[in-house]
SELO-187465 format. One record per residue (C-alpha): residue in three letters; y, z, x. Coordinates in Angstrom, 2 decimals. Each point is the difference from the previous one (the first is absolute). Example, Ala and Ser with C-alpha at 12.3 -4.5 7.8 and 13.67 -1.06 7.14 Angstrom:
BEGIN
{residuo = ALA, v = -4.50, w = 7.80, u = 12.30}
{residuo = SER, v = 3.44, w = -0.66, u = 1.37}
//
This chain:
BEGIN
{residuo = MET, v = 145.03, w = -179.71, u = 10.40}
{residuo = GLU, v = 2.42, w = 1.93, u = 1.37}
{residuo = GLN, v = 2.96, w = -1.86, u = 2.09}
{residuo = HIS, v = 0.67, w = 0.68, u = 3.36}
{residuo = PRO, v = 3.60, w = 1.45, u = 0.39}
{residuo = ILE, v = 1.58, w = -2.95, u = 1.95}
{residuo = THR, v = -1.18, w = -2.38, u = -3.23}
{residuo = LYS, v = 2.00, w = 2.85, u = -2.29}
{residuo = ALA, v = 2.99, w = -0.05, u = 1.66}
{residuo = ILE, v = 0.21, w = -3.82, u = -0.66}
{residuo = ARG, v = -1.40, w = -0.12, u = -3.61}
{residuo = ILE, v = 1.86, w = 3.66, u = -1.32}
{residuo = ARG, v = 2.36, w = -1.46, u = -2.23}
{residuo = THR, v = 2.25, w = 1.16, u = -2.95}
{residuo = GLU, v = -1.42, w = -0.53, u = -3.34}
{residuo = GLN, v = 3.36, w = 0.76, u = -1.69}
{residuo = THR, v = 0.31, w = -3.74, u = -1.52}
{residuo = ASN, v = -1.76, w = -2.03, u = -2.56}
{residuo = GLU, v = 0.66, w = -3.06, u = 2.08}
{residuo = MET, v = -2.03, w = -1.21, u = 2.95}
{residuo = GLU, v = 1.82, w = -0.23, u = 3.14}
{residuo = HIS, v = -1.83, w = -0.19, u = 3.35}
{residuo = SER, v = 2.41, w = 2.07, u = 1.60}
{residuo = SER, v = 1.06, w = 3.18, u = -1.38}
{residuo = PRO, v = 3.46, w = -0.40, u = -1.77}
{residuo = LEU, v = 3.09, w = 2.20, u = 1.13}
{residuo = PHE, v = 1.04, w = 2.66, u = -2.44}
{residuo = LEU, v = 3.68, w = 0.76, u = 0.52}
{residuo = THR, v = 0.69, w = 2.09, u = -2.89}
{residuo = SER, v = 1.05, w = 3.60, u = -0.02}
{residuo = SER, v = -1.55, w = 0.53, u = -3.07}
{residuo = PHE, v = -2.92, w = -0.67, u = -2.38}
{residuo = CYS, v = -0.01, w = -0.59, u = -3.67}
{residuo = PHE, v = -2.39, w = 1.45, u = -2.68}
{residuo = ASP, v = -0.84, w = -1.33, u = -3.39}
{residuo = ASP, v = 0.45, w = 3.02, u = -2.08}
{residuo = ALA, v = 1.01, w = 3.56, u = 0.02}
{residuo = GLU, v = -3.25, w = 1.57, u = 0.53}
{residuo = GLU, v = -1.11, w = -2.70, u = 2.88}
{residuo = MET, v = 2.80, w = 1.50, u = 1.55}
{residuo = ARG, v = -1.10, w = 3.76, u = -0.84}
{residuo = ALA, v = -3.27, w = -0.66, u = 1.34}
{residuo = THR, v = 1.01, w = -1.50, u = 3.39}
{residuo = PHE, v = 2.57, w = 2.55, u = 0.92}
{residuo = ALA, v = -2.65, w = 2.59, u = -1.17}
{residuo = ASP, v = -2.27, w = -1.75, u = 3.00}
{residuo = GLU, v = -2.52, w = -1.05, u = -2.44}
{residuo = THR, v = 0.43, w = -3.78, u = 0.66}
{residuo = ASP, v = 0.37, w = -1.53, u = 3.54}
{residuo = TYR, v = 2.97, w = -2.14, u = -1.40}
{residuo = ASN, v = 2.68, w = -0.53, u = 2.33}
{residuo = ILE, v = 3.36, w = 1.94, u = -0.89}
{residuo = TYR, v = 2.31, w = 0.01, u = 2.79}
{residuo = SER, v = -0.01, w = -1.65, u = 3.39}
{residuo = ARG, v = 1.45, w = 3.15, u = 1.93}
{residuo = PHE, v = -3.62, w = 0.73, u = -0.51}
{residuo = SER, v = -2.40, w = -2.47, u = -1.62}
{residuo = ASN, v = 0.53, w = -3.81, u = 0.68}
{residuo = PRO, v = -2.69, w = -2.61, u = 0.02}
{residuo = ASN, v = 0.38, w = -1.79, u = 3.33}
{residuo = VAL, v = 0.23, w = 3.51, u = 1.74}
{residuo = GLN, v = -3.28, w = 1.08, u = -1.92}
{residuo = GLU, v = -1.25, w = -2.97, u = 1.63}
{residuo = PHE, v = 0.85, w = 0.24, u = 3.32}
{residuo = THR, v = -1.24, w = 3.91, u = -0.25}
{residuo = ASP, v = -3.15, w = -0.88, u = -1.49}
{residuo = ARG, v = -0.93, w = -2.62, u = 2.82}
{residuo = MET, v = 1.20, w = 3.16, u = 2.78}
{residuo = VAL, v = -2.43, w = 2.05, u = -1.96}
{residuo = ALA, v = -2.61, w = -1.96, u = 0.40}
{residuo = LEU, v = 0.68, w = -1.32, u = 3.60}
{residuo = GLU, v = -0.04, w = 4.10, u = 0.95}
{residuo = GLY, v = -3.36, w = 0.60, u = -2.15}
{residuo = ALA, v = 2.31, w = 2.81, u = -1.68}
{residuo = GLU, v = 0.02, w = 1.20, u = -3.65}
{residuo = ALA, v = 3.82, w = -0.71, u = -0.56}
{residuo = GLY, v = 3.32, w = -0.55, u = 1.09}
{residuo = PHE, v = 3.65, w = 0.13, u = -0.44}
{residuo = SER, v = 2.50, w = -2.72, u = 1.45}
{residuo = THR, v = 3.42, w = 1.08, u = 1.23}
{residuo = SER, v = 3.37, w = -1.70, u = 1.12}
{residuo = SER, v = -0.81, w = 0.38, u = 3.61}
{residuo = GLY, v = -2.85, w = 1.41, u = 2.75}
{residuo = MET, v = 2.77, w = 3.33, u = 0.47}
{residuo = SER, v = 0.13, w = 0.74, u = -3.61}
{residuo = ALA, v = -4.13, w = -0.19, u = -0.65}
{residuo = VAL, v = -0.29, w = 2.38, u = 2.91}
{residuo = PHE, v = 2.64, w = 2.40, u = -1.40}
{residuo = ALA, v = -1.26, w = -0.17, u = -3.39}
{residuo = SER, v = -3.41, w = 0.87, u = 1.29}
{residuo = PHE, v = 1.20, w = 3.19, u = 2.03}
{residuo = MET, v = 2.63, w = 1.25, u = -3.11}
{residuo = ALA, v = -2.16, w = -1.21, u = -2.97}
{residuo = LEU, v = -2.67, w = 2.86, u = 1.65}
{residuo = LEU, v = 1.65, w = 2.48, u = 1.90}
{residuo = LYS, v = 1.92, w = 2.50, u = -1.15}
{residuo = LYS, v = 1.66, w = 3.37, u = 1.28}
{residuo = GLY, v = -1.81, w = 1.97, u = 2.30}
{residuo = ASP, v = -2.62, w = -3.03, u = 0.92}
{residuo = HIS, v = -0.92, w = -1.01, u = 3.33}
{residuo = LEU, v = -0.26, w = -3.43, u = 1.33}
{residuo = LEU, v = -2.16, w = -0.80, u = 3.23}
{residuo = SER, v = 0.98, w = -3.16, u = 1.43}
{residuo = CYS, v = -0.75, w = -2.00, u = 3.55}
{residuo = ASN, v = 3.04, w = 0.13, u = 2.06}
{residuo = ALA, v = -0.14, w = -4.19, u = 0.60}
{residuo = ILE, v = 1.64, w = -1.29, u = -3.27}
{residuo = PHE, v = 2.64, w = -2.49, u = -1.16}
{residuo = GLY, v = 3.63, w = 1.42, u = 1.02}
{residuo = SER, v = 1.10, w = 0.16, u = -3.62}
{residuo = THR, v = -3.34, w = 2.02, u = -1.47}
{residuo = HIS, v = 0.89, w = 2.37, u = 3.09}
{residuo = THR, v = 3.49, w = 0.74, u = -1.24}
{residuo = VAL, v = -1.52, w = 0.34, u = -3.44}
{residuo = ILE, v = -2.17, w = 2.72, u = 1.16}
{residuo = THR, v = 2.27, w = 1.69, u = 2.13}
{residuo = LYS, v = 3.28, w = -0.21, u = -1.63}
{residuo = TYR, v = -0.74, w = -0.76, u = -3.80}
{residuo = LEU, v = -3.30, w = 2.11, u = -1.18}
{residuo = PRO, v = 1.35, w = 3.35, u = 1.68}
{residuo = LYS, v = 3.14, w = -0.30, u = -2.65}
{residuo = TYR, v = -2.43, w = 0.37, u = -2.65}
{residuo = GLY, v = -2.01, w = 3.02, u = 1.63}
{residuo = ILE, v = -3.07, w = -2.34, u = 0.97}
{residuo = GLU, v = -1.13, w = 0.98, u = 3.60}
{residuo = TYR, v = -1.43, w = -2.46, u = 2.71}
{residuo = SER, v = -1.38, w = -0.29, u = 3.54}
{residuo = TYR, v = -1.36, w = -2.72, u = 2.32}
{residuo = VAL, v = -3.23, w = -0.73, u = 1.70}
{residuo = SER, v = -0.11, w = -1.74, u = 3.28}
{residuo = ALA, v = -2.09, w = -3.59, u = -1.07}
{residuo = ASP, v = -1.40, w = 0.21, u = 3.11}
{residuo = LYS, v = -1.57, w = 3.59, u = -0.27}
{residuo = PRO, v = -2.73, w = -0.08, u = -2.87}
{residuo = GLY, v = -0.67, w = 3.56, u = 0.90}
{residuo = GLU, v = 3.36, w = 1.38, u = -1.31}
{residuo = TRP, v = -0.38, w = -1.50, u = -3.99}
{residuo = GLU, v = -2.30, w = 2.95, u = -1.20}
{residuo = ALA, v = 1.85, w = 2.69, u = 2.15}
{residuo = ALA, v = 3.41, w = -1.09, u = -1.77}
{residuo = ILE, v = -1.46, w = 0.73, u = -3.85}
{residuo = ARG, v = 1.79, w = 2.81, u = -1.14}
{residuo = PRO, v = -0.62, w = 1.77, u = -3.63}
{residuo = ASN, v = 2.67, w = -1.77, u = -1.74}
{residuo = THR, v = -0.93, w = -3.71, u = 1.55}
{residuo = LYS, v = 0.13, w = -2.38, u = -2.59}
{residuo = MET, v = -0.25, w = -3.51, u = 1.45}
{residuo = ILE, v = -0.77, w = -1.77, u = 3.33}
{residuo = TYR, v = 1.85, w = -2.96, u = 0.75}
{residuo = VAL, v = -0.73, w = -2.46, u = 2.62}
{residuo = GLU, v = 0.64, w = -3.58, u = 1.40}
{residuo = THR, v = -2.86, w = -2.02, u = 1.84}
{residuo = PRO, v = 0.66, w = -2.01, u = 1.98}
{residuo = THR, v = 3.45, w = 1.98, u = 0.30}
{residuo = ASN, v = 3.53, w = -1.36, u = 0.42}
{residuo = PRO, v = 0.87, w = -1.40, u = 2.64}
{residuo = GLY, v = -2.76, w = 1.78, u = 2.54}
{residuo = LEU, v = -3.32, w = -1.14, u = -1.88}
{residuo = ASP, v = -1.67, w = 3.31, u = 0.44}
{residuo = ILE, v = -3.23, w = -0.34, u = -2.18}
{residuo = ILE, v = -0.69, w = 3.15, u = -2.17}
{residuo = ASP, v = -3.63, w = 0.38, u = -1.35}
{residuo = LEU, v = 0.36, w = -0.11, u = -3.34}
{residuo = GLN, v = -3.88, w = 1.18, u = -0.95}
{residuo = TYR, v = 0.70, w = 3.16, u = 2.56}
{residuo = VAL, v = 3.22, w = 0.89, u = -1.75}
{residuo = ALA, v = -0.97, w = -0.96, u = -3.74}
{residuo = ALA, v = -3.03, w = 3.09, u = 1.07}
{residuo = ILE, v = 2.23, w = 2.22, u = 0.82}
{residuo = ALA, v = 2.80, w = -0.68, u = -3.54}
{residuo = LYS, v = -2.72, w = 0.15, u = -2.06}
{residuo = LYS, v = -1.73, w = 3.09, u = 1.66}
{residuo = HIS, v = 3.62, w = 1.92, u = -0.84}
{residuo = ASN, v = 0.85, w = -1.77, u = -3.38}
{residuo = VAL, v = 2.53, w = -1.88, u = 1.50}
{residuo = ILE, v = 1.61, w = -3.57, u = -0.85}
{residuo = PHE, v = -0.92, w = -2.53, u = 2.65}
{residuo = ASN, v = 2.84, w = -2.52, u = -0.20}
{residuo = VAL, v = -0.23, w = -3.15, u = 2.61}
{residuo = ASP, v = 2.84, w = -2.62, u = 0.51}
{residuo = ASN, v = -2.13, w = -3.17, u = 0.58}
{residuo = CYS, v = 3.10, w = -2.10, u = 0.46}
{residuo = PHE, v = -1.27, w = -0.91, u = 3.60}
{residuo = ALA, v = -3.38, w = -1.43, u = -0.67}
{residuo = THR, v = 0.17, w = -0.93, u = -3.95}
{residuo = PRO, v = -2.99, w = 0.17, u = -1.99}
{residuo = ILE, v = -1.76, w = -3.04, u = 1.74}
{residuo = GLY, v = -0.15, w = 1.91, u = 3.14}
{residuo = GLN, v = -0.18, w = 3.61, u = -1.20}
{residuo = ARG, v = -1.14, w = 1.64, u = -3.13}
{residuo = PRO, v = 0.49, w = 3.84, u = 0.35}
{residuo = VAL, v = -0.81, w = 0.74, u = -3.80}
{residuo = ASP, v = -3.60, w = -1.19, u = 1.64}
{residuo = LEU, v = 0.55, w = 2.51, u = 2.33}
{residuo = GLY, v = 1.05, w = 3.09, u = -2.00}
{residuo = ALA, v = 3.35, w = -0.49, u = -0.82}
{residuo = ASP, v = 1.35, w = 1.19, u = -3.24}
{residuo = LEU, v = 3.43, w = -1.87, u = 0.17}
{residuo = VAL, v = 1.37, w = -3.53, u = 2.03}
{residuo = VAL, v = 3.33, w = -0.77, u = 0.36}
{residuo = HIS, v = 1.57, w = -3.58, u = 0.96}
{residuo = SER, v = 3.12, w = -1.59, u = 0.86}
{residuo = ALA, v = -0.79, w = -3.06, u = -1.80}
{residuo = THR, v = 3.31, w = -1.35, u = 2.07}
{residuo = LYS, v = -2.08, w = -0.57, u = 3.00}
{residuo = TRP, v = -3.60, w = -1.75, u = 0.18}
{residuo = LEU, v = -0.49, w = -0.10, u = -3.95}
{residuo = ASP, v = 2.73, w = -2.33, u = -0.49}
{residuo = GLY, v = -0.24, w = -1.57, u = 3.74}
{residuo = GLN, v = 3.16, w = -2.07, u = -0.36}
{residuo = GLY, v = 2.91, w = 2.23, u = 0.26}
{residuo = ARG, v = 1.02, w = -0.44, u = -3.47}
{residuo = VAL, v = 0.00, w = 2.86, u = -2.25}
{residuo = LEU, v = -0.21, w = 3.85, u = -0.15}
{residuo = GLY, v = -2.97, w = 2.05, u = -1.77}
{residuo = GLY, v = -2.15, w = 2.66, u = 0.49}
{residuo = VAL, v = -3.22, w = 1.18, u = -1.64}
{residuo = ILE, v = -2.13, w = 3.19, u = -0.13}
{residuo = VAL, v = -3.74, w = -0.20, u = -1.04}
{residuo = GLY, v = -2.21, w = 2.74, u = 0.00}
{residuo = LYS, v = -2.10, w = 2.49, u = -2.54}
{residuo = LYS, v = 0.89, w = -0.45, u = -3.73}
{residuo = GLU, v = 1.17, w = 3.46, u = -0.33}
{residuo = LEU, v = 2.48, w = 0.01, u = 2.98}
{residuo = ILE, v = 1.37, w = -3.33, u = -1.19}
{residuo = LYS, v = 0.57, w = 1.51, u = -3.73}
{residuo = ASP, v = 2.16, w = 2.56, u = 1.67}
{residuo = ILE, v = 1.62, w = -2.54, u = 2.32}
{residuo = TYR, v = 0.81, w = -2.44, u = -3.22}
{residuo = LEU, v = 1.51, w = 2.48, u = -2.09}
{residuo = PHE, v = 2.72, w = 0.94, u = 3.39}
{residuo = CYS, v = 0.65, w = -3.33, u = 0.08}
{residuo = ARG, v = 0.53, w = -1.02, u = -3.52}
{residuo = SER, v = 2.30, w = 3.15, u = 0.02}
{residuo = THR, v = 2.07, w = -0.75, u = 3.34}
{residuo = GLY, v = -0.33, w = -3.82, u = 0.01}
{residuo = PRO, v = -0.77, w = -1.37, u = 3.30}
{residuo = SER, v = -1.28, w = -3.23, u = -1.42}
{residuo = MET, v = -1.27, w = -3.44, u = 0.89}
{residuo = SER, v = 1.90, w = -3.07, u = -0.78}
{residuo = PRO, v = -1.97, w = -2.05, u = -2.44}
{residuo = PHE, v = 0.61, w = -3.07, u = 2.20}
{residuo = ASN, v = -0.67, w = 2.00, u = 3.36}
{residuo = ALA, v = -3.43, w = 0.82, u = -1.41}
{residuo = TRP, v = -0.57, w = -3.88, u = -1.41}
{residuo = ILE, v = 0.64, w = -0.95, u = 3.76}
{residuo = LEU, v = -2.40, w = 2.51, u = 1.64}
{residuo = SER, v = -2.56, w = -0.65, u = -2.38}
{residuo = ARG, v = 0.01, w = -3.82, u = 1.47}
{residuo = SER, v = 0.01, w = 1.43, u = 3.27}
{residuo = LEU, v = -3.18, w = 2.18, u = -0.33}
{residuo = GLU, v = -1.79, w = -3.21, u = -1.01}
{residuo = THR, v = 0.31, w = -0.75, u = 3.68}
{residuo = LEU, v = -0.15, w = 3.09, u = 1.48}
{residuo = ASP, v = -3.40, w = -0.14, u = 1.33}
{residuo = VAL, v = 0.41, w = -3.28, u = 2.15}
{residuo = ARG, v = 3.42, w = 1.03, u = 1.00}
{residuo = MET, v = -1.06, w = 3.24, u = 1.57}
{residuo = GLU, v = -3.13, w = -1.98, u = 1.64}
{residuo = ARG, v = 2.32, w = -2.20, u = 1.67}
{residuo = HIS, v = 2.50, w = 3.04, u = 0.80}
{residuo = ALA, v = -2.68, w = 2.21, u = 1.63}
{residuo = LYS, v = -1.84, w = -2.90, u = 2.03}
{residuo = ASN, v = 3.49, w = -1.32, u = 1.61}
{residuo = ALA, v = 0.84, w = 3.99, u = 0.21}
{residuo = LEU, v = -3.61, w = 0.40, u = 2.19}
{residuo = TYR, v = 0.75, w = -3.31, u = 2.05}
{residuo = LEU, v = 3.67, w = 1.52, u = 0.85}
{residuo = ALA, v = -1.14, w = 3.42, u = 0.84}
{residuo = THR, v = -3.08, w = -1.22, u = 2.24}
{residuo = ALA, v = 2.38, w = -2.68, u = 1.83}
{residuo = LEU, v = 2.57, w = 2.65, u = 0.74}
{residuo = GLU, v = -1.90, w = 2.79, u = 1.05}
{residuo = GLY, v = 0.44, w = 0.81, u = 3.74}
{residuo = ASN, v = 3.13, w = -2.03, u = 0.24}
{residuo = GLN, v = 2.27, w = 1.56, u = 3.05}
{residuo = LYS, v = 3.18, w = 0.64, u = -2.44}
{residuo = ILE, v = -1.80, w = 1.79, u = -2.41}
{residuo = ALA, v = -1.21, w = 3.74, u = 0.85}
{residuo = SER, v = -2.27, w = 0.38, u = -3.14}
{residuo = LEU, v = -1.24, w = -2.24, u = -3.06}
{residuo = LYS, v = -1.82, w = 1.19, u = -3.08}
{residuo = TYR, v = -1.45, w = -1.84, u = -2.95}
{residuo = PRO, v = -2.96, w = 1.85, u = -1.97}
{residuo = PHE, v = -2.94, w = -2.60, u = 0.92}
{residuo = LEU, v = 0.38, w = 0.06, u = 3.46}
{residuo = PRO, v = -2.57, w = 1.72, u = 1.60}
{residuo = SER, v = 2.70, w = 1.57, u = 2.41}
{residuo = HIS, v = 1.70, w = 1.92, u = -3.26}
{residuo = PRO, v = -0.72, w = 3.63, u = 0.10}
{residuo = GLN, v = -1.67, w = 0.12, u = -3.51}
{residuo = TYR, v = -1.40, w = -3.36, u = -0.10}
{residuo = ASP, v = -3.42, w = 1.26, u = -0.95}
{residuo = ILE, v = 1.86, w = 1.65, u = -2.94}
{residuo = ALA, v = 1.96, w = -3.28, u = -0.69}
{residuo = ILE, v = -3.17, w = -2.14, u = 0.00}
{residuo = LYS, v = -1.74, w = 2.61, u = -2.25}
{residuo = GLN, v = 2.55, w = 0.01, u = -2.88}
{residuo = MET, v = 2.00, w = -3.35, u = 0.66}
{residuo = ALA, v = -1.06, w = -3.28, u = -1.02}
{residuo = SER, v = 2.39, w = -1.45, u = 2.24}
{residuo = GLY, v = 2.74, w = 1.06, u = 2.70}
{residuo = GLY, v = 3.18, w = -0.99, u = -2.06}
{residuo = GLY, v = 2.66, w = -1.68, u = 0.96}
{residuo = ILE, v = 1.91, w = 2.26, u = 1.85}
{residuo = VAL, v = 0.30, w = -0.06, u = 4.22}
{residuo = CYS, v = 2.04, w = 2.79, u = 1.60}
{residuo = PHE, v = 0.52, w = 0.39, u = 3.94}
{residuo = GLU, v = 2.45, w = 1.78, u = 2.07}
{residuo = LEU, v = 1.97, w = -1.78, u = 2.87}
{residuo = LYS, v = 0.04, w = 1.39, u = 3.26}
{residuo = GLY, v = 3.71, w = -0.18, u = 0.24}
{residuo = GLY, v = 0.69, w = 2.35, u = -2.82}
{residuo = LEU, v = 3.33, w = -0.69, u = -2.32}
{residuo = ASP, v = 1.65, w = -2.14, u = 2.24}
{residuo = ALA, v = -3.25, w = -2.55, u = 0.21}
{residuo = GLY, v = -0.27, w = 0.48, u = -3.72}
{residuo = ARG, v = 3.15, w = -1.85, u = -0.84}
{residuo = ASN, v = -0.67, w = -2.43, u = 2.66}
{residuo = PHE, v = -3.26, w = -0.87, u = -1.79}
{residuo = LEU, v = 1.59, w = -0.40, u = -3.58}
{residuo = ASN, v = 2.81, w = -1.77, u = 1.08}
{residuo = ASN, v = -2.04, w = -2.71, u = 1.90}
{residuo = LEU, v = -2.27, w = -0.93, u = -2.90}
{residuo = LYS, v = 0.77, w = -3.19, u = -1.52}
{residuo = MET, v = -2.62, w = -0.40, u = -2.72}
{residuo = LEU, v = -0.61, w = 3.53, u = -0.98}
{residuo = THR, v = 2.52, w = 1.70, u = -2.77}
{residuo = LEU, v = 1.63, w = 3.02, u = 0.81}
{residuo = THR, v = -0.46, w = 1.97, u = -3.15}
{residuo = ALA, v = -0.97, w = 3.62, u = -0.82}
{residuo = ASN, v = -2.56, w = -1.35, u = -2.76}
{residuo = LEU, v = -3.37, w = -0.51, u = 0.41}
{residuo = GLY, v = -2.89, w = -1.87, u = -1.19}
{residuo = ASP, v = 1.52, w = -3.75, u = -0.48}
{residuo = THR, v = -1.26, w = -3.54, u = 0.58}
{residuo = ARG, v = 2.53, w = 0.01, u = 2.59}
{residuo = SER, v = -0.58, w = 1.94, u = 3.32}
{residuo = ILE, v = 2.10, w = 2.94, u = 0.17}
{residuo = ALA, v = 1.42, w = 2.22, u = 3.37}
{residuo = SER, v = 1.39, w = 3.15, u = -0.60}
{residuo = HIS, v = 1.05, w = 3.09, u = 2.12}
{residuo = PRO, v = -1.45, w = 2.91, u = -2.04}
{residuo = ALA, v = 2.41, w = 2.83, u = 2.17}
{residuo = SER, v = 3.47, w = -1.67, u = -1.23}
{residuo = THR, v = -1.02, w = -1.57, u = -3.32}
{residuo = THR, v = -2.94, w = 1.72, u = -2.59}
{residuo = HIS, v = -0.32, w = 3.43, u = 2.01}
{residuo = ALA, v = 3.84, w = 0.40, u = 0.90}
{residuo = LYS, v = 0.52, w = 2.78, u = -2.27}
{residuo = LEU, v = -3.04, w = 2.16, u = 1.98}
{residuo = THR, v = 1.55, w = 2.14, u = 2.99}
{residuo = GLU, v = -1.33, w = -1.46, u = 3.48}
{residuo = GLU, v = -2.26, w = 2.89, u = 0.12}
{residuo = GLU, v = -1.22, w = -0.67, u = -3.22}
{residuo = ARG, v = -0.20, w = -3.79, u = 1.10}
{residuo = LEU, v = -2.21, w = 0.96, u = 3.36}
{residuo = ALA, v = -2.21, w = 2.32, u = -1.88}
{residuo = VAL, v = -1.24, w = -3.16, u = -2.02}
{residuo = ASN, v = 0.02, w = -2.23, u = 3.48}
{residuo = ILE, v = 3.01, w = -1.92, u = -1.30}
{residuo = THR, v = 1.73, w = -0.75, u = 3.59}
{residuo = PRO, v = 3.09, w = -1.57, u = 0.49}
{residuo = GLY, v = -2.08, w = -3.26, u = 1.16}
{residuo = LEU, v = -2.30, w = 0.15, u = -2.83}
{residuo = ILE, v = -0.22, w = -3.64, u = -1.88}
{residuo = ARG, v = -1.85, w = -0.98, u = -3.12}
{residuo = ILE, v = -1.23, w = -3.24, u = -0.84}
{residuo = SER, v = -0.50, w = -0.86, u = -3.46}
{residuo = VAL, v = -2.23, w = -2.85, u = 0.53}
{residuo = GLY, v = 0.51, w = -3.59, u = -2.29}
{residuo = LEU, v = -1.69, w = -2.86, u = -0.90}
{residuo = GLU, v = 1.53, w = -2.36, u = 2.52}
{residuo = HIS, v = -2.80, w = -1.39, u = 2.55}
{residuo = GLN, v = -1.20, w = 2.40, u = 2.07}
{residuo = ASP, v = 0.97, w = -1.96, u = 3.26}
{residuo = ASP, v = 4.05, w = -0.12, u = -1.13}
{residuo = ILE, v = -0.21, w = 3.63, u = -0.65}
{residuo = LEU, v = -1.37, w = 1.19, u = 3.18}
{residuo = ASN, v = 2.22, w = -2.83, u = 1.95}
{residuo = ASP, v = 3.35, w = 1.68, u = -1.21}
{residuo = ILE, v = -1.19, w = 3.64, u = 0.57}
{residuo = SER, v = -1.06, w = -1.24, u = 3.74}
{residuo = GLN, v = 3.32, w = -1.24, u = 0.77}
{residuo = ALA, v = 1.77, w = 2.48, u = -1.31}
{residuo = LEU, v = -2.13, w = 2.71, u = 2.35}
{residuo = GLU, v = 0.96, w = -2.23, u = 2.81}
{residuo = LYS, v = 3.75, w = 0.79, u = -0.28}
{residuo = CYS, v = -0.36, w = 3.74, u = -0.42}
//
């Protein structure tokens, strides 16, 4: 009987030992040994699936990767040292000089930097489409467009992009469709089921869930992952075996954690909507969200992020952050502990003011990564800080 992906994420394990450990052991080694010269030759010739060198082949890393492949419903995957190394590898392994990358404009600040500053150095063109203007996608396709890249929900504004709609355009024009699924996680959304060719994650966020380790992962079609594997094998953005071991353990609780994160986030968003200090508030599963109908069609839950714009702008934002008593101030997200951040001065500070405003990152925008504390304690801390803005 075929197991559910959530079960696979708990039960898939490394088979690289003759012992019967209940939990997979750590393989903290740089390289692996062979019984004889012929076995070594065959392994280097890709005639066996034995491990060679932990830069690109390690049992702990493979276990984590296999679990993510199962959760996302993909064919294959490769894990990397961080989320940004996964994003970069998904670009550089598949794009070449003269190619065009089409992306939504609302993306993580470091991804924006890679696209606008570094890809052009290799002769790779790019253009942006507004996340809230779906009619622009097909018109933006060029003869040399090779890949479409999107985040949904977007970071930090929580715009929702219709994945089936964009996937149909990508398929029509024979373009690779690459989706950053970090905010939703495979518990909340499975882009492969909606037509994506590749899915990338910062495993540092919800997948770990406790702010402990860095990691990234790319899953998708086998032929695309093969090119990404070959690129990463030579360039070396390796996931640490220890980090992979931690992340594999984290995936065993991802489903129950994300259920609680989403429940707390919806509670918080509902309670804060209409607060007199807030100019606007967004959460994907609130009926007031501009793309609510798309969100409930393609997402199993609204995720754990709530964002709102304070009426007082930058000064109000600073006052709000400075008056929080429980929430943590950090640029990270996806933790058991609730986190408040100010995107304009942290994650998206490298963008120009014009670029930030184009994706609705205003001076008073606050992003809340809703944790696992009791929902009333989260709400009470935010409410008392709002009163002092």
